[in-house]
ROLUMNU-839332 format. One line per field, with one value per residue (C-alpha): residue in three letters; x, y, z. Coordinates in nm, 2 decimals, always signed. Each point is the difference from the previous one (the first is absolute). Layout:
BEGIN
res = c(ALA ...)
x = c(X ...)
y = c(Y ...)
z = c(Z ...)
***
This chain:
BEGIN
res = c(MET SER LEU LYS GLU ASN THR ARG ILE TRP LEU PRO LYS VAL ARG LYS MET ALA LEU SER LEU PRO MET ALA LEU LEU ALA ALA MET VAL LEU VAL GLY ILE ASN GLU THR GLY HIS MET ARG SER GLN ASP ALA VAL GLU GLN MET THR HIS GLY GLN ASN THR ARG LYS ALA VAL ASN LEU LEU LEU GLN SER MET LEU ASP ALA GLU THR GLY GLN ARG GLY TYR LEU LEU THR GLY ASN GLU THR TYR LEU GLU PRO TYR ASP LYS ALA VAL ALA SER VAL GLN THR ASN LEU ASP GLY LEU ARG ASN LEU PHE MET ASN SER PRO GLU ASP MET GLN GLU PHE ALA LEU LEU SER ARG GLN ILE SER ARG LYS LEU ALA GLU MET GLU LEU SER LEU ARG LEU ARG ARG GLN GLY ASN GLU ASP ALA TRP LYS PHE ILE LEU HIS THR ASP VAL GLY LYS GLU HIS MET GLU GLY ILE ARG LYS HIS ALA HIS GLU LEU ILE ALA ARG SER ASP GLU HIS VAL ARG LEU GLY ARG GLU GLN ILE GLU GLN SER LEU MET LEU SER ARG ILE GLY ILE ALA THR VAL THR ALA ILE GLY LEU LEU ALA PHE TYR MET TYR LEU ARG GLN ALA GLN ALA LEU GLN SER VAL ASN LEU ARG GLU GLN ALA LEU LEU GLU ARG GLU ARG ASP ARG LEU GLU SER LEU VAL LYS LEU ARG THR ALA THR LEU SER GLU LEU ALA ASN HIS LEU GLN GLN VAL ARG GLU GLU GLU ARG GLY HIS LEU ALA ARG GLU LEU HIS ASP GLU LEU GLY ALA LEU LEU THR ALA ALA LYS LEU ASP VAL ALA ARG LEU LYS SER ARG ILE ASP THR ALA ALA THR PRO GLU VAL GLY GLU ARG LEU LYS HIS LEU THR ASP THR LEU ASN SER GLY ILE ALA LEU LYS ARG ARG ILE ILE GLU ASP LEU ARG PRO SER SER LEU SER ASN LEU GLY LEU THR ALA ALA ILE GLU ILE LEU THR ARG GLU TYR ALA GLU ARG ALA GLY ILE GLU ILE GLU THR SER LEU GLU SER VAL GLN LEU PRO ASP ALA ALA GLN LEU THR VAL TYR ARG MET VAL GLN GLU ALA LEU THR ASN ILE GLY LYS TYR ALA LYS ALA THR LYS VAL LEU VAL SER ILE HIS GLY TYR PRO THR HIS VAL ALA VAL GLN VAL ARG ASP ASN GLY SER GLY PHE ASP PRO ALA ALA VAL ARG PRO THR SER HIS GLY LEU SER GLY MET ARG HIS ARG VAL GLU SER ALA GLY GLY ARG LEU SER ILE THR SER ARG PRO GLY ASN GLY THR LEU VAL SER ALA VAL LEU PRO LEU GLN GLN ARG PRO GLY ALA ALA ASP THR PRO LEU PRO LYS PRO ALA GLU ALA)
x = c(+1.54 -0.16 -0.27 -0.25 +0.08 -0.03 -0.34 -0.11 +0.09 -0.15 -0.35 -0.11 +0.11 -0.21 -0.30 +0.05 +0.03 -0.32 -0.17 +0.08 -0.18 -0.34 +0.04 +0.05 -0.30 -0.21 +0.10 -0.10 -0.34 -0.06 +0.08 -0.24 -0.27 +0.05 +0.00 -0.33 -0.16 +0.10 -0.13 -0.34 -0.03 +0.09 -0.25 -0.27 +0.11 +0.00 -0.35 -0.11 +0.14 -0.15 -0.33 +0.03 +0.10 -0.28 -0.25 +0.13 -0.03 -0.35 -0.12 +0.15 -0.17 -0.32 +0.02 +0.09 -0.30 -0.23 +0.14 -0.05 -0.36 -0.07 +0.15 -0.21 -0.31 +0.05 +0.07 -0.33 -0.19 +0.13 -0.01 -0.25 +0.24 -0.02 +0.37 +0.08 -0.18 +0.24 +0.30 -0.24 -0.11 +0.36 +0.10 -0.29 +0.09 +0.36 -0.11 -0.17 +0.31 +0.23 -0.23 +0.01 +0.38 +0.03 -0.24 +0.23 +0.31 -0.17 -0.13 +0.27 +0.00 -0.30 +0.10 +0.05 -0.32 -0.19 +0.15 -0.08 -0.36 -0.03 +0.16 -0.23 -0.31 +0.11 +0.06 -0.35 -0.15 +0.19 -0.09 -0.37 +0.01 +0.15 -0.25 -0.29 +0.12 +0.03 -0.34 -0.16 +0.19 -0.13 -0.36 +0.04 -0.04 +0.23 -0.06 +0.05 +0.34 +0.12 -0.09 +0.19 +0.29 +0.02 -0.02 +0.30 -0.11 +0.23 +0.29 -0.05 -0.01 +0.32 +0.17 -0.10 +0.13 +0.33 +0.02 -0.04 +0.21 +0.28 -0.03 +0.04 +0.30 +0.15 -0.05 +0.17 +0.28 +0.04 +0.02 +0.26 +0.20 -0.02 +0.11 +0.29 +0.10 -0.03 +0.23 +0.24 -0.01 +0.05 +0.30 +0.14 -0.05 +0.17 +0.29 +0.04 -0.05 +0.25 +0.25 -0.05 +0.02 +0.31 +0.17 -0.09 +0.12 +0.33 +0.04 -0.07 +0.24 +0.27 -0.05 +0.02 +0.32 +0.15 -0.10 +0.11 +0.33 +0.03 -0.11 +0.26 +0.26 -0.10 +0.00 +0.35 +0.12 -0.17 +0.16 +0.34 -0.05 -0.11 +0.30 +0.23 -0.16 +0.02 +0.37 +0.06 -0.18 +0.19 +0.33 -0.10 -0.10 +0.32 +0.20 -0.19 +0.03 +0.38 +0.03 -0.20 +0.21 +0.32 -0.14 -0.10 +0.34 +0.17 -0.21 +0.07 +0.37 -0.01 -0.19 +0.26 +0.28 -0.18 -0.04 +0.36 +0.10 -0.22 +0.14 +0.35 -0.09 -0.16 +0.31 +0.25 -0.16 -0.25 +0.22 +0.29 -0.21 -0.14 +0.34 +0.15 -0.28 +0.05 +0.38 -0.07 -0.23 +0.26 +0.26 -0.23 -0.08 +0.37 +0.05 -0.30 -0.02 -0.32 +0.01 -0.01 -0.28 -0.21 -0.27 +0.26 +0.12 -0.35 -0.06 +0.33 -0.10 -0.34 +0.16 +0.24 -0.29 -0.19 +0.30 +0.04 -0.37 +0.05 +0.30 -0.19 -0.30 +0.24 +0.15 -0.34 -0.12 +0.32 -0.05 -0.36 +0.12 +0.30 +0.09 +0.37 -0.01 -0.11 +0.31 +0.24 -0.12 -0.21 -0.37 -0.02 +0.15 -0.21 -0.32 +0.10 +0.06 -0.32 -0.22 +0.17 -0.05 -0.36 -0.08 +0.14 -0.21 -0.32 +0.01 -0.06 +0.17 +0.19 +0.17 +0.25 +0.12 +0.27 +0.24 +0.29 -0.08 +0.18 -0.21 +0.08 +0.01 -0.33 -0.17 +0.13 -0.15 -0.32 -0.01 +0.08 -0.27 -0.25 +0.06 +0.00 -0.34 -0.15 +0.10 -0.14 -0.33 -0.01 +0.06 -0.28 -0.28 +0.07 -0.02 +0.24 +0.19 +0.24 +0.18 +0.23 +0.25 +0.18 +0.25 +0.11 +0.22 -0.05 +0.21 -0.19 -0.18 -0.05 -0.33 -0.09 -0.30 -0.15 -0.28 -0.21 -0.28 -0.20 -0.36 +0.06 -0.21 -0.16 +0.25 -0.28 -0.14 +0.32 -0.04 +0.21 +0.13 +0.18 +0.34 +0.19 -0.09 +0.02 +0.34 +0.12 -0.13 +0.16 +0.34 +0.00 -0.11 +0.25 +0.27 -0.13 -0.19 -0.36 -0.19 -0.32 -0.21 -0.21 -0.24 -0.34 -0.18 +0.10 +0.28 +0.29 +0.19 +0.29 +0.21 +0.21 +0.24 +0.23 +0.30 +0.26 +0.35 +0.14 -0.17 +0.06 -0.17 -0.34 +0.00 -0.35 -0.11 +0.21 -0.23 +0.00 -0.17 -0.32 +0.03 -0.11 -0.36 -0.14)
y = c(-1.41 -0.21 +0.12 -0.24 +0.14 +0.35 -0.08 -0.14 +0.32 +0.22 -0.16 +0.09 +0.36 +0.01 -0.13 +0.27 +0.26 -0.14 +0.05 +0.37 +0.07 -0.14 +0.20 +0.32 -0.10 -0.07 +0.33 +0.18 -0.18 +0.09 +0.36 +0.01 -0.17 +0.25 +0.29 -0.12 -0.07 +0.34 +0.16 -0.17 +0.08 +0.36 +0.02 -0.12 +0.24 +0.29 -0.09 -0.03 +0.35 +0.15 -0.15 +0.15 +0.34 +0.00 -0.10 +0.28 +0.25 -0.11 +0.01 +0.35 +0.12 -0.15 +0.18 +0.32 -0.04 -0.06 +0.31 +0.21 -0.13 +0.07 +0.35 +0.08 -0.14 +0.21 +0.31 -0.03 -0.07 +0.30 +0.25 -0.15 +0.09 -0.24 +0.04 -0.23 -0.28 -0.02 -0.12 -0.22 -0.17 -0.04 -0.15 -0.25 -0.11 -0.03 -0.21 -0.25 -0.02 -0.05 -0.28 -0.18 +0.03 -0.14 -0.28 -0.11 +0.02 -0.22 -0.26 -0.26 +0.08 -0.13 +0.17 +0.34 -0.05 -0.05 +0.32 +0.18 -0.11 +0.16 +0.32 +0.00 -0.04 +0.29 +0.22 -0.09 +0.10 +0.33 +0.07 -0.08 +0.23 +0.28 -0.05 +0.01 +0.33 +0.15 -0.11 +0.14 +0.33 +0.02 -0.07 +0.29 -0.23 +0.21 -0.18 -0.35 +0.06 +0.21 -0.28 -0.25 +0.25 +0.04 -0.37 -0.23 -0.23 +0.16 +0.00 -0.37 -0.08 +0.19 -0.16 -0.34 +0.09 +0.12 -0.32 -0.24 +0.22 +0.00 -0.37 -0.05 +0.25 -0.20 -0.32 +0.16 +0.12 -0.35 -0.13 +0.26 -0.09 -0.37 +0.07 +0.20 -0.28 -0.25 +0.21 +0.03 -0.37 -0.06 +0.23 -0.17 -0.34 +0.12 +0.14 -0.33 -0.21 +0.21 -0.01 -0.38 -0.06 +0.22 -0.19 -0.33 +0.14 +0.12 -0.34 -0.18 +0.24 -0.07 -0.37 +0.04 +0.20 -0.26 -0.29 +0.18 +0.07 -0.37 -0.11 +0.22 -0.14 -0.35 +0.09 +0.14 -0.31 -0.22 +0.21 -0.03 -0.37 -0.03 +0.20 -0.22 -0.31 +0.15 +0.08 -0.35 -0.15 +0.24 -0.10 -0.36 +0.04 +0.18 -0.28 -0.27 +0.20 +0.04 -0.37 -0.09 +0.24 -0.15 -0.34 +0.10 +0.15 -0.31 -0.22 +0.22 -0.01 -0.38 -0.02 +0.21 -0.21 -0.32 +0.14 +0.09 -0.34 -0.17 +0.23 -0.10 -0.37 +0.03 +0.19 -0.23 -0.34 +0.03 +0.24 -0.24 -0.30 +0.19 +0.13 -0.34 -0.15 +0.27 -0.08 -0.37 +0.07 +0.22 -0.28 -0.26 +0.23 +0.04 -0.37 -0.09 +0.06 +0.18 +0.01 -0.39 -0.01 +0.31 -0.13 -0.03 +0.35 +0.13 -0.16 +0.14 +0.34 -0.03 -0.11 +0.29 +0.24 -0.16 +0.03 +0.37 +0.06 -0.17 +0.21 +0.31 -0.11 -0.07 +0.35 +0.16 -0.19 +0.10 +0.36 -0.01 -0.16 +0.22 +0.25 -0.02 +0.32 +0.19 -0.10 +0.01 +0.29 +0.22 +0.10 +0.20 -0.28 -0.26 +0.19 +0.05 -0.38 -0.08 +0.23 -0.10 -0.38 +0.06 +0.21 -0.28 -0.27 +0.19 +0.20 +0.33 +0.33 +0.11 +0.33 +0.07 +0.32 -0.11 +0.21 -0.14 +0.01 -0.11 -0.23 -0.28 -0.35 -0.09 +0.31 -0.08 -0.34 +0.15 +0.23 -0.29 -0.22 +0.28 +0.06 -0.38 -0.05 +0.30 -0.14 -0.34 +0.16 +0.20 -0.32 -0.19 +0.26 +0.34 -0.09 +0.29 +0.08 +0.25 +0.03 +0.27 -0.08 +0.29 +0.04 +0.34 +0.11 +0.30 +0.14 -0.19 -0.27 -0.21 -0.01 -0.31 -0.02 -0.27 +0.14 -0.19 +0.08 -0.31 -0.06 +0.13 -0.10 +0.14 -0.01 +0.00 -0.32 -0.19 -0.30 -0.02 -0.34 +0.17 -0.10 +0.15 +0.36 -0.07 -0.15 +0.29 +0.25 -0.19 -0.01 +0.37 +0.09 -0.24 +0.20 +0.32 +0.12 +0.06 -0.16 +0.12 -0.16 +0.23 -0.14 +0.04 -0.24 +0.08 +0.25 -0.23 -0.04 +0.18 -0.17 +0.26 -0.04 +0.23 -0.14 +0.18 +0.02 -0.16 -0.24 +0.10 -0.07 +0.17 +0.04 -0.13 +0.31 +0.25 +0.23 -0.08 +0.17 -0.16 -0.23 +0.15 -0.05 -0.04)
z = c(+2.05 -0.27 -0.23 +0.17 +0.35 -0.13 -0.15 +0.34 +0.17 -0.28 -0.01 +0.35 -0.06 -0.31 +0.19 +0.26 -0.27 -0.17 +0.34 +0.01 -0.33 +0.11 +0.32 -0.20 -0.22 +0.31 +0.15 -0.32 -0.01 +0.37 -0.07 -0.29 +0.21 +0.29 -0.25 -0.16 +0.34 +0.12 -0.32 +0.03 +0.37 -0.07 -0.28 +0.23 +0.27 -0.25 -0.11 +0.36 +0.08 -0.32 +0.10 +0.35 -0.13 -0.25 +0.27 +0.23 -0.28 -0.09 +0.36 +0.05 -0.32 +0.12 +0.34 -0.18 -0.22 +0.30 +0.17 -0.32 -0.03 +0.37 -0.03 -0.31 +0.17 +0.31 -0.20 -0.19 +0.32 +0.17 -0.29 -0.24 -0.28 -0.29 -0.08 +0.29 -0.16 -0.29 +0.21 +0.18 -0.31 -0.12 +0.33 +0.00 -0.35 +0.10 +0.30 -0.22 -0.23 +0.30 +0.14 -0.33 +0.00 +0.35 -0.08 -0.29 +0.23 +0.27 -0.24 +0.10 +0.37 +0.19 +0.33 -0.17 -0.19 +0.32 +0.15 -0.33 +0.02 +0.34 -0.13 -0.30 +0.23 +0.21 -0.31 -0.13 +0.33 +0.01 -0.36 +0.07 +0.31 -0.20 -0.29 +0.25 +0.15 -0.34 -0.11 +0.32 -0.06 -0.35 +0.12 +0.26 +0.30 +0.22 +0.33 -0.15 -0.17 +0.29 +0.24 -0.21 -0.02 +0.37 +0.08 +0.03 -0.28 -0.26 +0.24 +0.08 -0.37 -0.06 +0.29 -0.12 -0.35 +0.15 +0.21 -0.28 -0.23 +0.26 +0.03 -0.37 +0.00 +0.29 -0.20 -0.30 +0.22 +0.13 -0.36 -0.08 +0.32 -0.09 -0.35 +0.13 +0.24 -0.28 -0.22 +0.28 +0.06 -0.37 +0.00 +0.31 -0.16 -0.31 +0.20 +0.19 -0.31 -0.20 +0.28 +0.04 -0.37 -0.02 +0.27 -0.17 -0.33 +0.15 +0.17 -0.33 -0.18 +0.27 -0.04 -0.38 +0.03 +0.23 -0.21 -0.32 +0.16 +0.11 -0.35 -0.16 +0.24 -0.09 -0.37 +0.03 +0.18 -0.26 -0.28 +0.16 +0.04 -0.36 -0.11 +0.20 -0.15 -0.35 +0.05 +0.13 -0.31 -0.23 +0.15 -0.02 -0.37 -0.07 +0.17 -0.19 -0.33 +0.06 +0.08 -0.31 -0.21 +0.13 -0.07 -0.35 -0.06 +0.13 -0.22 -0.29 +0.07 +0.04 -0.33 -0.17 +0.15 -0.11 -0.34 -0.01 +0.13 -0.26 -0.28 +0.11 +0.00 -0.34 -0.13 +0.15 -0.03 -0.28 -0.20 +0.04 -0.12 -0.29 -0.10 +0.03 -0.21 -0.26 -0.01 -0.04 -0.29 -0.16 +0.05 -0.15 -0.29 -0.07 -0.01 -0.21 -0.37 -0.03 -0.38 -0.01 +0.26 -0.04 +0.24 +0.28 -0.08 +0.01 +0.34 +0.14 -0.13 +0.17 +0.32 -0.01 -0.05 +0.29 +0.22 -0.10 +0.08 +0.34 +0.07 -0.10 +0.22 +0.28 -0.04 +0.00 +0.30 +0.18 -0.09 +0.13 +0.32 +0.06 -0.27 -0.05 -0.21 +0.31 +0.20 -0.29 -0.21 +0.23 +0.03 -0.33 -0.22 +0.18 -0.06 -0.37 -0.04 +0.18 -0.21 -0.33 +0.07 +0.12 -0.31 -0.23 +0.19 +0.03 -0.33 +0.19 -0.08 +0.31 +0.04 +0.27 +0.17 +0.24 +0.21 +0.19 +0.37 +0.31 +0.21 +0.25 -0.14 +0.17 -0.14 -0.35 +0.03 +0.12 -0.31 -0.23 +0.15 -0.01 -0.37 -0.06 +0.18 -0.18 -0.34 +0.10 +0.09 -0.32 -0.20 +0.19 +0.03 -0.17 -0.37 -0.06 -0.31 +0.15 +0.33 +0.14 +0.28 +0.16 +0.29 +0.10 +0.28 +0.23 +0.29 +0.26 -0.18 -0.31 -0.20 -0.19 -0.24 -0.22 -0.22 -0.26 -0.24 +0.08 +0.10 +0.36 +0.31 +0.31 +0.29 +0.25 -0.14 +0.03 +0.23 +0.31 -0.12 -0.29 +0.12 -0.29 +0.08 +0.38 -0.04 -0.21 +0.25 +0.29 -0.18 -0.06 +0.36 +0.15 -0.19 +0.17 -0.31 -0.11 -0.28 -0.18 -0.27 -0.21 -0.26 -0.15 -0.23 -0.36 +0.10 +0.07 +0.32 +0.18 +0.26 +0.18 +0.29 +0.19 +0.19 +0.22 -0.13 +0.32 +0.23 +0.36 +0.33 +0.00 -0.38 -0.01 +0.19 -0.21 -0.19 -0.37 -0.29 -0.11 -0.30 -0.33 -0.11 -0.34)
***
């Protein structure tokens, strides 16, 4: 499955997964709304029930006060004892207080207020009737107050009071009942809402889990696909790198062979010509009297010096192209000759610390070219006055170092087009070794390489010690 197809499958699942989150959010909002609605309805119901209970309590207190007033009034009428008037007066005052309390409770209810008005009128009549009986009793009008006492007027007034009071109590009980029903409805609504929201939440959570599982599965497949693609690219890079490395090694080998061929041509052809010319000059010199013709002798001497310089130049070029000392005398002697000749040409003090090591011919040539390239770079850029070249052998590897006291440089600032350093590194790594370049501006430069003693298949992967650092 390609990455594009995997993405096509993954996007709808993400959309479904994104749908479950708004569902969960909507469920939470609905739950909050139901909770707030139930809370407000319950508050209204509690207020309604409280109002009903307060009304019932106030009406009962009012009835009790009327009964107390009637009891005190009758006690005084029958006995004439003034002590009965004290509870009467208290009851009448309490009646007025209770009426004021009920009036405040019924302010916002026109129907209750109308019923309260009828109750208040009956209470006023009853209080007037009781006050009239008391006044007649105090005046000593026995027949009048007894007549009033034995009539049904007081009874009718009390029955009217009880009727309107019971009506108000019934209304308050209705308010309490409605409030209770409203609370029960709120609780039922909350239960249904919570159950519904819980079901929606569980559904959303189930959808989320399924989509998360699907997304995880898609991610795992995508990760496996990416890993396979990465492995394919890595193998392709390794293949191309190996091909380029083989090509570079082949070009390097061809270059060395061409240089060897050119060195042989120079040695055989140009060397023979220069040697023949020198012999001819010597033959001419032996046949000409240089004392008689000093000018001709001078020219012959100059020609001989020129031929000697040409022969020396030819020899140096040949040594640069293909060091004969390396194949004839070995690595140690070749490095000694190379450093001595370079010190004479460049005017730089060079110290050597060379041990005899056993390396394959290709590795010996690598070491020679590395030292040669390092000395060339020192002459071009380092402005050094002293150089140390060392070769030391160890049981498993050979360490080569070229250290100078020159101006140094920042290795991180070296351009990728610096073919000298890149070529040096490639030579060493092709031989299965490692190269490091350590330098800082003003502190000189250390070129260090580690090569295995024997090149064998897979030698490039053989663990080697890190090259020494400054």
